[in-house]
C-alpha positions, 0 to 999 in steps of 0.5 A: 749215343750222339746221334740218339742225343741229338735227337732226343736233346730236340724232343726234350725242348719240344716238350718243355716248349709244349708244357709251358702253357700250362704252369701254373702258380706264381713266378718263383714257382714256375721258377722251382719247377724248371728248375726241378726240371734240368736237374732231371734231364741233366744226368740224361743228356750228361749220359748220352753225350758221354755215349757219342757214337763212334766213328772208328772201331777196333777189335782185339781177339782171343787171337790177337791177345794170345799173339800178343801174350807171346811177344810180350813174355819174351819182350818180358824175359828179354828184360828181366835178364838185362834187369838191374837190382838194388844192392841188399844190406841188414843185421840178422842174429846168429846165436849171440852175434848180430852178423851184417851183412850185404847182398850186391850184384844180382844178375838174372843169369836164367828165365823159363817161363813154359806157361802162359795164359792170357784171357779176357775179362768181361767188364773189367780187362785181361788177365795174364797167368804164368805157370811153372816158372823158374829162374836161376839168379847170381849175386856176391855176398859179404858178412861181418860181426863182432869179434868175428873175420869179414867173409864174403863170396857168391851165391846162386838163387834158384826159385822154381814152380812160381805162379803169377796171376794178375788182372789188368783193368783197361779204362779211359779218362776224360782226355779221351786216353786208353788208361791201364791199371793193375786189378789184382796180383796173385803170387806163388812160390814153391821153392827158394833155394840158395847155393853158396859158393865160398865162404866159412862153414858157419858162414854157410850154416847162417846164410844158407837157411836165411838166405832163402826164407829172407829172399822168399819173403822179399819177393812176396812183398815186391813183386806184385808191388814192382809189377804194379809200378811198371803197369802205372808207367804203362798207363802215363805211357798211354796218357801221353800219345798223341790222339790227333794224328796228322795226316798232311798239311790239310788234316788231321785224325782224331783217335781219342777214345769216346767210351770205356773199353768194352770187355767181352769173354772172347774180344775187347773193342775201343770205341773211337772218335775218327773225325779228320778236322781241317788242320787249325779248325777242331769244330764238329761236323754237322752230322753225326755217327750211326750205330755200327758193329763189327762182324761176330768173327774170330779169325783174325787178330784184330779188326777195325770198323771204319765209318761212313762218318770217318769217310765223311768227316773227311770229304768235308774237311778236304773240301773246306780245305780246297783240295778238290778245287784244281786248276787244268792249264798248260803245265799240268796237262802233260797228258794232253795237249789242252788248246782251242784245237783239241777243244773245238773237236768236241765245241765246233762253235769255239772255231768261230770264235778263236782264230788261232790256236789258243791255250785252254784253262779249266777251272773245276771247284767243288759247290758242296762236300763230296757224298760218300756211301759204303755199301756191300763191297763197294765205296763210292764217291759222288763230286757235285761241282762246277766248271769254268772253261778260258781261252788264253789268247796270245797277248796274255788276256783271258777269254772267258768261254763256258761254264756249266755244273759238273756232278761225277760219280767215283768209286773208291778203292781201299787198300791198305799200305804200310799202316796206313788206309790208302783211297783212290778214285776210279772215275764212273759217270759224270754229268755236264749242265750249261749255266753260260757260254760265250760261243753258242750253244753246242752239243752238251754230249760231246762236252761231257766226253771231253771233261770226262778226258780230262778228269780221267787223264788230270783231276783224278791223278791229282786227287789221288796222289793228294789222297795217296798219303793215307788215313794213318791207322791207329797203331796199338803197342807199334804193331803192324798190319800183315795181310789186311782184308778189306771187306765192306759191310751194310751198316748194322747196330750193334752192342757188342 
């Protein structure tokens, strides 16, 4: 756990410093003891690093697994019907004659998988079972034997009562990618029947019995091998997927796993780093995620836990990118005519210094990363910054009017649209304190009213427009969220 790791690491250094005054023996003895201490500490530190807390949690429930099974089986049936198989040649003795044969142009005509089951195997991965499956396959055959005429034709193969159980082992690699490997494969085929469509009578005697045994043996040998190869290909695709997702020109999200997937009887948890970085700067934030858990519910297929750390890293990234620094001028203040004529209604002293109506410029700048808080059904964002107000004189020079500090409280509304988490801000409260003024002192409450109006009509819409691109959510197997429900809960610790 990153948070715990940081605390423990600090305590270890403190204890070492305290113990340093009690070393006895010569320099070599002291050095040897130091080395032994480090050798004992390093495994502990390594475990703490490997067990970093996530910024995001993904949970797939049994309901989600069942849905995935149904979709996967349908895709499997479609793929099998389009599958091509290599030709198969060999030699077999028939009475005293050696017969060369070739089986070619395999084509799956029908496949039926009436019963399938999927379940989580705690500590391992996922089990997929197929029962009472059947298939109908057509192919061509040709035979040639010494002193006997060649013959060829077609046959239909009927496979029935096929039972298959596969266990996938789910883990992760050193780069934070999901890894899937074949853990176990068990196959049982009840019946293989061959019906020849053409050929001489002696061919029927030779082929029908031989092919049934040979094909049964081939299936026993190759189905699990083929499944293992397909899973290896799937694993290779997982390793190629980018764990760093681009949000916009300012920020990226790291979706790498911070620990091996945790598999329980009713669900599987994926712990993702969930850190948002400024583009080109992947330095970790100066804070770490706190441990949190997901509600023990299974009525939805998938749960996504977004921690306070995730949003906090987002505000830090955008703060560093300057997204919260906005200059309001006549060009973007289309909601109202931003001039000294408007401003003097709130700061009458301006009329004494600006005789003619002039455009006004507001420069707002965040002075620290916005603070984020997730509580029950509430997302709050506090932005601390400064504001400078200028007038643009007729000769195009800029005249300073006043400057002050701002503290704004906003409510964050969270929605999910097209696989993206959209955050929009709504101003709740604004506080202003005057730092400098070129027009003398004035009533602060009136300036707060003016700035609140400017933020609501101009600043917040500009920020929401930039945030409107949304944060892309983890896309597992190209799924689409349907009817997402957002629930904000108090953070709590959980191991499952």
